[in-house]
C-alpha positions as CSV (number, residue, x, y, z in Angstrom):
1,M,-0.1,0.4,0.1
2,E,1.5,3.3,-0.8
3,I,1.9,6.4,1.3
4,G,2.3,9.7,0.1
5,I,5.2,11.6,2.0
6,G,5.7,15.1,2.4
7,I,9.2,16.8,3.4
8,L,9.9,20.1,4.6
9,G,13.3,21.0,4.3
10,G,16.0,19.8,1.6
11,G,19.1,20.4,2.8
12,Y,21.2,18.3,5.4
13,M,18.4,16.2,6.7
14,G,15.7,17.1,4.1
15,K,18.2,14.6,1.8
16,A,18.9,11.9,4.1
17,H,15.2,11.4,4.7
18,S,14.4,11.4,1.1
19,V,16.6,8.7,0.6
20,A,15.8,6.6,3.4
21,M,11.7,7.3,2.2
22,A,13.3,6.4,-1.6
23,A,15.0,3.3,0.1
24,V,12.8,2.3,3.4
25,G,10.3,-0.2,1.2
26,A,13.4,-1.8,-0.6
27,V,15.1,-3.0,2.7
28,F,12.7,-4.1,5.0
29,N,9.5,-4.9,2.9
30,T,7.7,-2.7,5.0
31,P,3.5,-2.8,4.2
32,L,3.5,1.0,3.7
33,R,5.9,2.0,0.9
34,P,6.6,5.8,0.6
35,R,5.5,7.7,-2.5
36,L,7.9,10.9,-2.4
37,E,4.6,13.5,-3.3
38,M,6.0,17.0,-2.3
39,I,9.0,18.7,-1.3
40,C,8.9,21.9,0.1
41,A,12.1,24.2,0.6
42,S,12.7,28.2,1.4
43,S,12.7,29.2,-2.3
44,A,10.6,27.8,-5.2
45,E,13.8,27.7,-6.8
46,S,15.8,25.7,-4.1
47,A,12.6,23.4,-3.8
48,E,12.2,22.6,-7.5
49,R,16.1,21.8,-7.7
50,Y,15.4,19.2,-4.6
51,R,12.3,17.5,-6.4
52,A,14.6,17.3,-9.4
53,A,17.6,15.8,-7.2
54,Y,15.5,13.5,-5.0
55,G,12.6,12.0,-6.8
56,F,9.6,14.0,-5.5
57,A,6.2,14.3,-7.6
58,R,6.0,18.2,-7.1
59,A,7.6,20.6,-5.3
60,T,6.6,23.9,-2.9
61,A,8.1,27.2,-1.1
62,D,4.7,26.9,1.2
63,W,5.2,24.6,4.1
64,R,1.3,25.2,4.2
65,E,0.5,23.7,0.7
66,L,2.3,20.5,1.9
67,V,0.8,20.1,5.3
68,A,-2.4,20.6,3.7
69,D,-2.2,18.7,0.0
70,P,-4.9,15.4,-0.2
71,K,-2.3,13.4,-1.2
72,V,0.9,14.2,1.1
73,Q,-0.6,11.7,3.8
74,A,2.2,11.9,6.1
75,I,5.0,14.8,7.3
76,V,8.6,15.0,7.7
77,I,10.0,18.0,9.7
78,A,13.4,18.6,8.8
79,T,13.1,22.9,9.2
80,P,15.0,25.0,12.2
81,Q,13.6,24.3,15.3
82,S,11.5,27.5,15.3
83,T,9.6,26.4,12.5
84,H,8.7,23.0,14.0
85,R,5.4,23.9,16.5
86,A,3.5,25.7,13.8
87,I,3.9,22.7,10.9
88,A,3.3,20.1,13.4
89,Q,0.1,21.4,14.5
90,A,-1.0,22.0,11.6
91,A,-0.5,18.5,10.4
92,F,-2.3,16.8,13.7
93,E,-5.5,19.3,13.0
94,L,-5.4,17.1,9.3
95,G,-5.0,13.8,11.2
96,K,-1.4,14.0,9.3
97,P,1.1,11.6,10.8
98,V,4.7,13.6,11.9
99,L,8.2,12.2,12.3
100,C,10.2,15.5,13.7
101,E,13.8,15.9,13.5
102,K,15.5,16.7,17.1
103,P,15.0,18.6,18.9
104,M,10.8,19.5,19.0
105,G,10.4,22.9,18.9
106,A,13.0,25.9,19.9
107,D,12.2,25.4,23.5
108,L,10.3,23.6,26.5
109,A,7.2,25.6,25.6
110,D,7.3,24.5,21.7
111,A,7.9,20.8,23.0
112,E,5.0,20.6,25.7
113,A,2.6,21.8,23.1
114,M,3.6,19.8,19.9
115,V,3.0,16.9,22.6
116,A,-0.7,17.8,23.7
117,A,-1.4,18.4,19.9
118,A,-0.4,15.1,19.1
119,E,-2.2,13.6,21.9
120,A,-5.3,15.3,21.3
121,T,-5.6,13.9,17.5
122,G,-4.3,10.4,18.6
123,T,-2.1,10.8,15.5
124,P,1.2,8.7,15.5
125,N,4.1,10.9,16.1
126,M,7.7,10.3,16.4
127,V,11.1,12.1,17.3
128,A,13.8,11.6,14.7
129,Y,16.7,10.5,17.3
130,N,19.1,8.7,14.8
131,Y,22.5,7.4,16.5
132,I,20.8,5.0,19.0
133,R,19.1,3.3,16.7
134,T,23.1,1.6,15.0
135,P,22.6,-1.8,15.8
136,A,25.8,-1.1,17.8
137,S,23.8,0.7,20.2
138,Q,20.2,-1.3,19.9
139,Y,22.7,-4.0,21.4
140,A,23.8,-2.4,23.8
141,R,20.7,-1.5,25.1
142,Q,19.9,-5.1,24.8
143,L,22.7,-6.6,26.8
144,I,22.7,-3.7,29.6
145,A,18.1,-4.8,30.1
146,E,19.9,-8.3,30.3
147,G,22.1,-7.7,32.6
148,A,25.3,-9.1,30.6
149,I,27.2,-6.1,32.8
150,G,25.1,-6.9,35.8
151,D,23.7,-3.5,38.0
152,V,24.7,-0.3,36.0
153,T,26.9,1.9,38.9
154,A,27.8,4.7,36.3
155,F,27.2,6.3,32.7
156,R,29.5,8.9,31.3
157,G,28.3,10.0,27.7
158,E,29.5,13.1,25.3
159,H,28.6,14.7,21.7
160,T,31.5,16.4,21.0
161,E,32.2,17.8,17.1
162,D,34.7,20.4,16.1
163,F,32.6,22.3,13.3
164,L,33.0,25.5,15.3
165,A,36.3,25.1,16.8
166,D,38.1,27.5,14.8
167,P,37.7,31.0,16.6
168,N,38.0,32.5,13.5
169,A,35.5,30.6,11.6
170,P,32.3,33.5,10.8
171,A,29.3,34.1,13.0
172,T,26.2,32.0,11.3
173,W,22.4,30.9,12.6
174,R,24.7,28.3,14.5
175,T,26.0,31.1,16.4
176,T,22.7,32.9,17.2
177,G,20.0,31.5,20.1
178,M,19.7,29.2,22.5
179,A,17.9,26.6,20.3
180,N,20.7,26.6,18.0
181,G,23.8,26.5,20.5
182,T,25.1,22.9,21.8
183,M,22.5,22.7,24.4
184,G,20.0,22.8,21.8
185,D,21.6,20.9,19.2
186,L,23.9,18.4,20.1
187,A,22.8,17.9,23.8
188,P,19.8,15.9,22.7
189,H,21.0,13.5,20.5
190,M,23.5,11.9,23.8
191,I,20.6,12.8,26.8
192,N,18.0,10.4,24.5
193,G,20.7,7.9,24.2
194,A,21.8,8.4,28.3
195,L,17.7,8.0,28.7
196,A,17.6,4.8,26.4
197,L,20.8,2.8,27.9
198,I,19.7,4.1,31.5
199,G,16.5,5.5,32.1
200,P,14.9,9.1,33.3
201,I,17.2,11.4,35.0
202,E,15.8,12.8,38.6
203,S,18.3,15.7,39.1
204,L,21.1,17.5,37.5
205,I,23.5,20.4,37.9
206,A,25.0,21.7,34.7
207,E,27.8,24.1,32.9
208,V,26.9,26.3,29.9
209,E,29.5,27.8,28.0
210,T,30.3,30.8,25.5
211,V,34.1,30.4,24.8
212,H,34.2,32.2,21.7
213,K,31.9,35.7,22.3
214,T,32.9,36.9,18.9
215,R,33.4,35.8,15.2
216,P,34.3,37.6,12.1
217,G,30.5,38.6,11.4
218,G,29.0,39.5,14.5
219,N,28.5,38.4,18.4
220,V,27.6,34.6,19.4
221,T,24.3,34.3,21.3
222,N,24.7,30.6,22.0
223,D,26.8,27.9,24.0
224,D,29.7,26.3,22.5
225,H,30.1,23.7,25.4
226,A,28.7,22.2,28.7
227,Q,28.3,19.4,31.0
228,I,26.1,17.9,33.2
229,M,26.3,16.0,36.1
230,C,23.4,14.1,36.9
231,R,21.5,11.2,39.0
232,F,19.7,8.9,37.5
233,A,16.3,7.5,39.2
234,N,17.9,4.6,39.4
235,G,20.2,5.6,41.8
236,V,23.2,5.8,38.8
237,M,25.4,8.1,38.8
238,G,26.3,10.1,35.5
239,H,27.8,12.5,33.3
240,M,26.9,14.1,29.8
241,F,29.4,16.5,28.0
242,F,28.7,18.0,24.6
243,S,31.0,20.5,22.6
244,R,30.7,22.1,18.9
245,I,34.2,22.7,19.6
246,A,36.2,19.7,20.5
247,T,39.1,20.2,18.1
248,G,39.7,16.6,16.0
249,R,36.3,15.5,17.1
250,K,33.6,14.9,13.9
251,M,31.5,12.4,15.5
252,G,31.8,11.9,19.2
253,Y,28.9,10.3,19.9
254,A,30.4,8.2,23.0
255,Y,29.3,6.8,26.4
256,E,30.9,4.2,28.0
257,V,28.3,2.2,30.9
258,T,29.7,0.3,34.0
259,G,28.3,-2.6,35.8
260,T,29.0,-5.0,38.6
261,K,30.0,-7.6,36.3
262,G,31.4,-5.7,33.2
263,A,31.5,-2.5,31.2
264,I,30.3,-1.5,27.5
265,K,32.4,1.4,25.5
266,F,31.0,2.6,22.5
267,D,32.1,5.1,20.2
268,Q,30.0,6.7,16.6
269,E,33.1,7.3,15.0
270,D,33.4,3.8,15.0
271,Q,30.0,2.9,14.8
272,N,30.4,-0.8,13.7
273,V,32.0,-1.6,16.9
274,I,30.9,-2.0,20.6
275,W,33.5,-2.8,23.4
276,L,32.1,-5.6,25.8
277,Y,34.0,-6.3,29.4
278,K,33.3,-9.1,31.8
279,M,34.4,-10.1,34.8
280,D,33.8,-13.1,34.6
281,D,36.4,-13.9,31.5
282,P,39.0,-16.0,32.9
283,E,41.9,-13.6,34.3
284,A,44.5,-14.0,31.7
285,E,42.0,-13.1,29.3
286,R,40.0,-10.4,30.6
287,G,39.6,-7.1,29.0
288,F,37.7,-5.2,26.5
289,R,36.7,-7.5,23.5
290,K,36.0,-5.5,20.1
291,I,32.7,-7.0,18.6
292,L,31.8,-5.8,14.9
293,T,28.2,-5.6,14.4
294,G,26.7,-8.3,11.9
295,P,23.6,-10.0,11.1
296,A,23.0,-11.6,14.5
297,H,22.4,-7.5,15.6
298,P,19.6,-5.7,15.4
299,D,18.3,-4.2,12.2
300,Y,22.0,-5.3,10.4
301,E,21.0,-7.9,8.2
302,P,18.2,-6.0,6.2
303,F,21.5,-3.7,5.3
304,C,23.9,-6.2,4.5
305,Q,24.5,-10.2,5.6
306,G,28.3,-10.3,5.9
307,P,29.3,-9.8,9.3
308,G,32.0,-6.5,10.2
309,H,30.9,-5.1,6.4
310,G,29.1,-2.7,8.5
311,T,25.7,-0.3,8.2
312,G,26.7,3.7,8.1
313,Y,24.7,6.9,8.5
314,Q,22.0,6.7,6.3
315,D,20.9,3.4,7.5
316,Q,20.5,4.7,10.6
317,I,17.8,7.3,9.2
318,I,16.2,4.1,7.1
319,I,15.8,2.2,10.0
320,E,14.1,5.3,11.8
321,A,11.7,5.6,8.5
322,R,11.0,1.7,8.8
323,D,9.8,2.6,12.8
324,F,7.8,5.4,11.7
325,L,5.9,3.5,8.9
326,H,5.2,1.2,11.7
327,A,3.8,3.4,13.7
328,I,1.4,4.9,11.3
329,H,0.5,0.8,9.8
330,S,0.0,-0.5,13.1
331,G,-1.5,2.7,15.1
332,K,0.5,1.7,18.3
333,P,3.6,4.2,19.3
334,V,6.9,4.0,18.5
335,W,10.0,5.2,20.8
336,P,10.7,8.0,20.7
337,T,7.4,9.6,20.7
338,F,6.6,13.0,21.1
339,R,6.2,12.6,24.8
340,D,9.9,10.9,25.0
341,G,11.4,13.8,22.6
342,L,9.4,16.1,25.8
343,D,11.3,14.3,28.8
344,V,14.7,15.5,26.3
345,A,13.5,18.8,26.1
346,R,12.8,19.0,30.0
347,I,16.2,17.8,30.8
348,V,18.0,20.5,28.8
349,H,15.4,23.4,29.9
350,T,16.7,21.8,33.6
351,A,20.2,22.0,32.8
352,L,19.8,25.8,31.2
353,R,18.1,27.0,34.6
354,S,20.9,24.9,36.7
355,A,23.6,26.4,34.5
356,Q,22.3,30.0,35.1
357,D,21.3,29.3,39.0
358,R,24.8,27.2,39.7
359,S,22.6,25.1,41.7
360,W,21.2,21.4,41.2
361,K,17.8,21.2,40.2
362,D,15.4,18.2,40.1
363,V,14.1,17.6,36.5
364,P,10.3,17.9,36.3
365,S,8.2,14.9,36.3
366,K,5.9,13.6,33.5
367,G,3.0,15.4,33.5
């Protein structure tokens, strides 16, 4: 059965979602087969360019036209955070499922409004957190849940990149507004990962810093790096660090999970490897073992039958597309829903308050 897909945004993530929707049916043999119906961009010229490049039937520069079009049956939002709320609310009013790029909206108020709109209509919804969907990280979640490393005692995670490490890099939209800073842009990925691997965060203390306060072309109005020390609801101690000025780091989505019987390490720059330590190994062989992902690991075999051949970034987005189509077809929520995205927004909001007040804060409970 075909389903008409409308994608808002044709750049970095717009292309990734377009390619994913074009490929997901063949990769996973999904009951719903996406039809690339319409793409929207900031100008008619760029929209037409994306349409021709990605294979959409039509293009528009008006997001309202895309959302209202009867042939567009599901929406993917890959536009700046400040636009998410209005688009999602309009789609839900028409009963159209929404996959929204992270983070949901520009701030906590936007995220809360988007959850309210989704749940008021009961329309399928998902937030696009792709990194936690690698076969390796899915396997890490499985190992932790099965107790392979015993009771978890500590978590350490980071999301570090260096795209603004050069202080002479010019000011851009990325250096304006907190929604585009490190806490708004990078931190949500690792926070989501921590929630998936360990569970809810109960309290935290944070530091947020702008290292390069001016750049050629203007002042910087958001943060370069930040850290959170936290306590999870299950008692586990945690620490997370986020940076866009981490010289040498290109995709530093990495974590270490320590348990009473072992430990797990992962680094997205080597996304097809999990490092596993088990205390019950013979003393002479005890150490972190390198596990290459293969068909025995979650969501690997549909891409490749060869162990160690590996999956890539685009494959994460295809897995995400499969999950979104499943939520639509089954009528059942698929993690992470908008409400799960709201959990991340609450933590970011609490961290910013903590940094301002320089004190521990309790994370508001779900409501």
